[in-house]
N, C-alpha and C positions, 0 to 999 in steps of 0.2 A: 405922648399918648401912653397910657399904662399898658404894659405887656400882660396879656392874658394867656391862660393855658389853651384857649381856643379863640381864634380870630375869625369873626364872621365876615364873609365877602359874598355878596350876591353873585350867583353864577347862572348865566343864561342856559336854558335847556337846549340840548342838541339831539337831533335824530341822527344816529350814525348812518353813514352811507352803506346800505346793504349791498350795493354793487361792488364794494371792495372784496367781497367773498366770491370766488370763482363761480360757484353754483348759482349765484343770483345776479351775475353781471348783466343779464339782459332783462331783469324784472323791472317793469314800469312802475311809476308811482301809483297809477290806477290799480294795478294788480296788488301792490303792497298794501294799499289802504282798503282792500277787500277782505272782509271776514272769511268769505268762502275760500279765497286763495290762501289765506293764512292757515286755515284748518286743513286744507288739502296738502299743504307743504310742511306740516309739522315733521320734525325729525324724531324717529322712533327707534333708530339703531345706529351703530357705528358706521355701517355702510352708507347710509344716507348722510351722516355727518361728514364722512370723508368726501362725498360728492359735493357738498356745500362748501366746506372749508378749503378743499383743494390739497395739493401735495405739501403745502407749508405746515400742515398739522402732522406732527410726527406719528409714525406707526407705533412708537413706544407709548405715546399718550393714549392712542386708541386701544392698544392692547391692555393698558392699565384700566381703562374704562370697561372693556369687555370682561376682565377678570373680576371687577367689582360687581358687574351684573351677575356673574356666575356664583360668587362666593360671599357677597355681603348685602347687596341691594335689597331694600324692602319695597322699592317702587320701580316699576318699569320705566323705560326712557320715553318721555314725551315732552317736547319743547317746541312752542310755536316759533316761526321765524322772527316775530317781533322781539321775543326774549333772547333768542340766540344771537341776534344782531347787536345786543348790548354787551356781549362778551368780548373783552379786549377791543373796545371800539376804536381805539386810536392807533392800532397796530395793523399795517397792511398784511395781507395773507402771504405776500412774497418776502416779508421781512424775516431774517434769520432769528429774530426774537419772538416770532409768532407763537411757537409752542410754549416757550417759557411764559409768555403773557397769558396764555390760556391756563396753564397750570396755576398761576398766581391769581387769576381773576375771581372776584367774590361771587359773581353770578354763577360761573362755572362750578365753584366749590359746592354750591348747594343744589343746583339743578342737574349737573352732570358729574356726580362724584366719581372718583377713581379709587382703586384699591389702595394706592399709596397715601391717600388722604386719611384713611381710617387709623384709629389708634391700634397699635400692633398688639400690645399685651392684653388690653381690656377693650376690645372693639364694642362690646355690649356690657352694660352693668349687670351683675348677677340678678338684680331685681327688675330688669327691663321686661316690659310686657308688650304684646302686640296691641292690645287695646289699653294703653297705659293709663287712661283716665276712667276706665270702666264705664264708658258711655252706654254700651249695649246692655249692661246690667241695670241701667236706670231707664231703659225704654218703658214709657207708659203704654205705648203701642209701638209696633215695629217702626224704628227709625225716628221716634220722637223721644229725645232724652229730657227727662224732667229732673234736673239735678239741683236747681236753685228754687226757692219757694215761689217766686213770681215770674220765672223765666223758663223757656223751653228752647231746645235746639231741634229743628226739623230738618232731618237728613233726607232730602227729596230724591237724591240719586247718588250713585257711587262712582261717578266719573267727573273728570275735570278736563279743560283744554290743555292743561300742563300738569306734570307731576313733579312735586318738590321731593328731593331726597329725604327730607326730614319730616315728612307728612305724619302728623299725629294720628290720623285715621288710616294708617297703613294697613290695618286689619280688614278694612271695608273697601277702601277706595283704590281704584285702578285695576290693572291686570295682574295676574299671578307672576311672580318672579321665580328664578331657579330655586330659591330657598323657601319662599313664602306663598302659600295659597291665600285666597281672599274669601272672607265671609260673604255669603250670598243672601240677599233678602229672600224671605220665604214667600211673601205676598207679592202679587202683581202691583205695579206702581199705582194704578188708580185705586186699588183697594187700600194701599198704605196711606195715600194722601187723604182719602175719604175718612179713614180711621183717625188720622191726626186731627182733622177738622172736627169730627164728632167728639173727640176727647176734649178739645179746647172749648167747644160749646158747653160741655158739661163741667168745666173746671174754671169757674170765675176767678179763682185766685191767681191765674196766669194773666199777666198784662203785657208781656214782652216776648216776642217770637223771633228767633234768629233763623232765617230761612237759608239753608246751606246744603251741604252734601258731603263730598263732591263740591262742585261749583255750579251755581244756578245758571251760569252762562251756557251750560251744556243741556239745559232743559229747553225744549222748544218754547219760544216766547209765548204763544197763546196759552200753553199749559201753565207756565209760571204766572202769567197775568191772572188767569182764572183762580189759581190757588191764593195769590195775594189778595185778590178782590174778595174772596170768601173770608179770608182773615179779617179784612177791614169791616166786614159785616158783623163780626163778633163783638158785642158791646164791651167786654172786659179787655180786649186787646187795644193797647194804647201806643205800643212801639213795635215797629216791624223793621228788621234789619236784614238786608239781602247781602249774603257773603259771596264775594267773587274776586279771587286773585286775578281773574281775566280782565278786570278793569286795567290792570297793568300788563298782564301777559298777552292779552288779546283785546286791546282797546277798540279795535275795528268792530268787534261785536257790539259794544255799547254805543258806538257811533252810527250804527245802522239806522236807517229811517224807521224801521219797524220797532226797534227797541226804544228809540228816543220818543216816538209818538206814544208807545205803550206806557213808558215811565211817566210821561206827562199826564196820562189818564189816571194812573194809579196815584200820583202825587195830588192831583186835584181832588180825587175821592177822599184821600187821607186828610187833606186840609179841611174839607167840608165836614168831616166827622171828628176833627180834633185829634187825629192820630199822627204821630211822627213816623215818617218813613226815611230810612237812611241806607246807604251802601257802605259796607265794610270790605276793604280790600287788604292785600297782604304784600307789602313791598319791603324788601330787606336790604337793598343797596341803592345808593343815590343815583348811580348810573342808569338804573332802570326807569327813572322818572324822565321821560322824553316828551317832546311837544305833543305827540299823539296821545300819550297817557294824560297829560294836562288837558288836552282838548276833550277827551272822553269824560274826565272828572267834571270839568266845567259844564259840559253838555248835560250831565245828570243834575247838577245844581240848577241850571237854567230850566230844566224840565220840572223842577219843583221839589226835589228831595231835600230834606232838612239839612243833611250833612253827608259828606263822603269822608270816611274815617279810615285810618290805617292801623291794622293790628299786625305788627311785625314780630319776628322771632329773633332773639339774641343768638347769634351763631358765631363761634370763634372762626376767625379767618374771613368772615363776611362783613359783619358790622361791629364786631366786638374784638378788641385787641389791646395790647399793652405796649407801651413805648420801651423799646429795648435799652436806650440809653439811661432812662430813669427808672425803669421797672414799675412805673405807675400806669394806671388805666389810661388808655387813649380814647377819649370820647369823640374824637373828630369824625370817624365814619358814621357814628350814630347821629351826631348833630348835623353833619352834611346832609344826611338823609332827611332828617326832620325839616330842615329849612327848604330843601328842594320840594318836599311835599307841600308844606304850608305856603311858602312864598310864590312858588311857580305853578302849582297845580291846584291850589285851593283844597288840598286834602289834609284833614286834621290828624296829626300824630296822636294816637289814642292809647294803645298798649304796646309794650314789648314783652312778649312771653319768654321765659326761659324755655329752652328746647326740652320737649318732653322725653321721658325715659323709655323710648322705643328701642328695639334692637339696632345695633350698628351706629348709634348716635354719639358715642362718647367723645369723638374728636370735635364735635360741634358744641357740646354742652359746656356750660360755665358752672363754677361753684356758686352757692348762694352768696358767699362773701364777695365774689367778683361782681355779681349782679348788683349787690348793694353799692359797691364802689361806682359802677356805671350810673346808677340812679343818682347818686350824689354828684357825680361829675357833670351831668347835663343840667343840673338845677341852675337857674338864674340866667340862662341864655335865651330860652324861648319864653313867649308869654305864658303866664300861669295856666291859662285855659288850654294851651297847646303843648304843655310839657307832659310827655307820655309817662304813664306809670309802668314801672318794671315789675312784672308779676310772676309768681311761681304758681303754676296750676297743679296743686297738690292732690294726688289721688284720694278720692272719697271726700275731699274738702272743697276744692274749687279754687278760683283765683284768689291769691293772697299777695298783697303788696310785699315786696321782699323784706321790708323792715318790720313786718308783722310777725316774724318768726318768734315762737315762744321760747325755744331753747335751741342751741346750735353747738354741736360738738365738732369743732373744726379739725380735730385730729382724725377722727373716724369719718368725717364728712357726712354726718347725719344731722339733719335739722328736724325740729319737732314743731308741729303746727296744730292749732285748735280751730274749731268752727262754731258758728253761732246760729246754725239752722240744721234741720234734718232733711235727708232725702227720703224717698219712699222706702229705701232699703233699711232705714233706721227708725221707722215709725214707732216701733215698740222698744227701741234701745234707749234706756234711761241714762246711759253713759256717753251717748253720742256727742253731747255738748261739753263734756269735760275731758274726754279722751284726747290724747296727743297722737297725731298722725305723722308718720315718718316720710322724709324725702331724702334722697341720697345724692351727694356730689360725685363727680367722676373720680374714680379711684386713682388714676395716674396723676392727678393734681394734688393728692394728699401728701402730707409729710411722710417721711420714711416709716415712722411708727404706725401710721394709719394704713399705709400700703401693706405692711407686714401683717397687720391684723386681718385685712381682707384676704390676703393670700392664705392665711391659716384657716379662715372660714371656708375657703374654696377647696382646701386640701381634703 
């Protein structure tokens, strides 16, 4: 057999035993599979984490986490038991290796960041911004971003069942942190949602609506169903995508009888009107794909949604890494994730975004060149229709496949991109389609000459 850089082996999904954690030793399966129990027992601070994990989790790690919340975090702590249970899943809480396993764990690295994770010299890029994609500047009405000619993003609410450390909407989503306040919607929710629908009825050039937030799993089901039903009545709307990381983080929600019955009604209406309805989730590590996640995804497919797709984020130390012996890109974490999604859960690998340029993200971010290497490394293993595109979401441009870069200065870490459409901000801008837009690599990954140049700029 020919030796390959990556060897595929089918791996059976495993639901880690939550009872290995002292705080959940008495939790029954019925409780675990209840969405209400999961929401009520989310971990929101280090005190609660200590109670769940027990004394095997060192005070040093907890202090490291508390310092990050004080000095770096853009998102407050919120993690459901389902997700917490996938951290260091094979290491007993009584093991002397428990803390080390937590430090090294990919899910912990992005859901529960610690101060020592962060890049010391350049924790934030000089051009990092709270709303790094300028989505609020492109609101047609409050919460409705019209960035692409035929597509809109509807931010229905500013909360999620879980908060990722790298959240691109950190300016809007979640609770304030020690360093960052959050933008507040000015209109009441019903007024915002009504304004969104009115805009779409008057804008027949829009055919594709991403219904997001926040996470739609936090909107009461009757309100979400009513909003999507209204979308399906708009003649120009041909695609509706519901965005929910909770399909992975809180699959119990999507497995509830109310949600399954409601999705079946929406899917039937969509089919009768020739509209495609899909669910987009956000999974970054293969260990997060458990039997409950697969059950939830397949339940949605059985309800009649066209696809369940994954939009992950490339994160150093989570799913993107380099082989120390060879110095070459290690595509195994990414391919393991894609095969777990596709083969075991029926979830289509769709996009992997480069991590956006929000504050505090430099330790997660990759260079454009590294992202190009990863795209090349995963080619040829997955079916063509399930090979995810690695994309850079360039400010004021939008998603661009990483090989679409127009120019790239690898010394200074500045890439230049062009676009083929205007946003509302550029309606009268004659140069919008010829201008080059900049994107910046993490400074600490640049050659010495490039780092020196950036230090001089900052002086």
